[in-house]
Backbone as numpy.savetxt, mean C-alpha at the origin, in Angstrom:
# Nx Ny Nz CAx CAy CAz Cx Cy Cz
-10.51 -18.24 28.12 -10.25 -18.37 26.77 -10.50 -17.16 25.57
-9.21 -16.67 25.17 -9.80 -15.36 24.50 -9.64 -16.27 22.75
-10.38 -15.10 21.78 -10.69 -15.54 20.92 -10.07 -14.98 19.85
-9.66 -15.53 18.48 -8.66 -14.86 17.87 -8.57 -13.13 17.82
-9.73 -12.92 17.75 -9.90 -11.34 17.48 -9.60 -10.95 18.67
-9.75 -11.25 19.97 -9.20 -10.62 20.73 -8.08 -10.38 20.81
-7.12 -11.76 20.51 -5.69 -11.95 20.59 -5.20 -11.03 19.55
-5.86 -10.74 18.78 -5.14 -9.77 17.51 -5.17 -8.39 17.76
-6.49 -7.91 18.83 -6.73 -6.51 19.09 -5.53 -6.48 19.87
-5.33 -7.07 20.93 -4.14 -7.32 21.94 -3.07 -6.82 21.55
-2.62 -7.60 20.14 -1.51 -7.77 19.53 -1.24 -6.32 18.83
-2.25 -5.83 17.95 -2.45 -4.46 17.39 -1.95 -3.33 18.54
-2.49 -3.82 19.37 -2.45 -2.42 20.58 -1.14 -2.49 21.24
-0.47 -3.18 21.44 1.07 -3.39 21.72 1.80 -2.94 21.09
1.60 -3.29 20.00 2.65 -2.92 18.77 2.02 -1.67 17.60
1.41 -1.18 17.85 0.73 0.22 17.42 1.98 1.36 16.97
2.39 1.70 18.23 3.47 2.75 17.77 4.64 2.17 17.33
4.94 0.82 16.95 6.33 0.26 16.17 6.02 0.58 14.88
4.38 -0.24 14.60 3.79 0.00 13.31 4.14 1.09 12.62
3.78 2.16 13.53 3.38 3.81 13.09 5.11 4.42 12.78
5.70 4.13 13.64 7.33 4.54 12.86 7.75 3.77 11.97
7.09 2.36 11.32 7.75 1.92 10.42 7.31 1.66 9.02
5.90 2.54 8.98 5.44 2.11 8.00 4.26 3.72 7.62
3.68 4.06 7.09 3.33 5.12 6.16 1.75 4.60 5.57
0.75 5.32 5.34 -0.49 5.01 5.00 -1.09 6.29 4.25
-1.02 5.93 2.70 -1.27 7.29 2.37 -3.01 7.17 2.08
-3.88 8.42 2.67 -5.40 8.84 2.53 -5.65 9.25 1.51
-5.83 8.10 0.20 -5.84 9.25 -1.18 -7.16 8.66 -1.77
-7.53 8.86 -2.78 -9.14 8.49 -3.80 -8.43 8.56 -4.90
-9.14 7.99 -6.16 -9.40 7.88 -7.30 -10.79 7.94 -7.92
-10.69 8.28 -9.36 -11.69 8.14 -9.88 -12.39 6.28 -9.59
-13.58 6.28 -9.53 -14.21 4.53 -9.39 -13.73 3.49 -10.56
-14.31 4.34 -12.01 -14.01 3.68 -12.82 -12.30 3.48 -12.84
-11.75 4.58 -12.75 -9.94 3.91 -13.11 -9.33 2.88 -12.07
-10.01 3.01 -10.96 -9.59 2.31 -9.40 -9.90 0.58 -10.55
-11.23 0.60 -10.59 -11.55 -0.96 -11.03 -10.86 -1.50 -12.23
-10.46 -0.42 -13.11 -9.56 -0.79 -14.07 -8.62 -1.01 -13.81
-7.49 -0.29 -12.56 -6.21 -0.62 -12.21 -6.45 -2.14 -11.25
-7.21 -2.28 -10.65 -7.45 -3.27 -9.60 -7.45 -4.52 -10.59
-8.57 -4.90 -11.83 -8.43 -5.66 -12.74 -7.18 -5.69 -13.02
-6.21 -4.99 -13.60 -5.14 -5.41 -14.19 -4.35 -6.10 -12.92
-4.23 -5.40 -12.02 -2.99 -5.89 -11.06 -3.17 -7.12 -10.70
-4.56 -7.37 -10.76 -5.26 -8.76 -10.77 -4.63 -9.69 -11.46
-5.15 -9.25 -12.96 -5.00 -10.10 -13.66 -3.36 -10.65 -14.30
-2.42 -9.93 -13.55 -1.34 -9.75 -14.05 -0.75 -10.26 -12.69
-1.30 -10.23 -12.02 -0.74 -10.82 -10.33 0.51 -9.49 -9.69
0.12 -8.54 -10.05 0.97 -7.48 -9.07 0.21 -6.98 -8.16
0.97 -6.89 -6.89 0.58 -6.04 -5.84 0.70 -4.80 -6.00
-0.35 -3.69 -5.45 -0.36 -2.35 -5.03 1.06 -1.82 -4.44
1.87 -2.42 -3.74 3.30 -1.97 -3.42 4.07 -2.16 -4.39
3.51 -3.18 -5.29 5.24 -2.67 -6.52 4.36 -2.29 -7.25
3.49 -1.93 -7.57 2.91 -0.99 -8.61 3.59 0.60 -8.14
3.60 0.90 -6.79 3.83 2.07 -6.06 5.44 2.24 -6.16
5.96 1.53 -5.91 7.64 1.80 -5.94 8.46 1.05 -7.61
7.51 0.66 -8.33 8.32 0.82 -9.88 7.64 2.25 -10.59
6.46 2.51 -10.33 5.73 4.24 -10.83 7.28 4.98 -9.86
7.55 4.98 -8.58 8.46 6.13 -8.04 9.79 5.72 -8.80
10.25 4.43 -9.02 11.49 4.40 -10.18 11.25 4.76 -11.07
10.51 4.67 -11.73 10.36 5.74 -13.17 10.30 7.01 -12.99
9.41 6.96 -12.08 9.12 8.88 -11.85 10.63 9.48 -11.50
11.64 8.90 -10.77 12.92 9.10 -10.43 13.82 9.48 -11.69
13.51 8.18 -12.40 14.46 7.80 -13.67 13.87 9.54 -14.61
12.75 9.87 -14.86 12.33 10.76 -15.75 13.07 11.71 -14.92
12.35 12.18 -13.87 12.89 13.67 -13.98 14.44 13.86 -13.24
15.08 12.51 -13.06 16.60 12.87 -12.96 17.33 13.21 -14.74
16.64 12.48 -15.95 16.79 13.07 -17.16 16.15 14.42 -17.01
15.45 15.49 -16.49 14.77 16.68 -16.71 16.16 17.47 -16.42
16.84 17.03 -15.65 17.68 18.02 -14.87 19.22 18.20 -15.38
């Protein structure tokens, strides 16, 4: 019988290209102090990181739309 870890690994291997085509990951970093503050703020307010990205992106689109 396979362990959950082995089952998950097989699933990940089978669907790697599919995930790669559908999702992107940004490899970025930020100052640790800012990172800790941001994580605390998000956790305290029940906000997911992806929500932060989308809301920030919308705000920037509005900001730059008004500049043109």
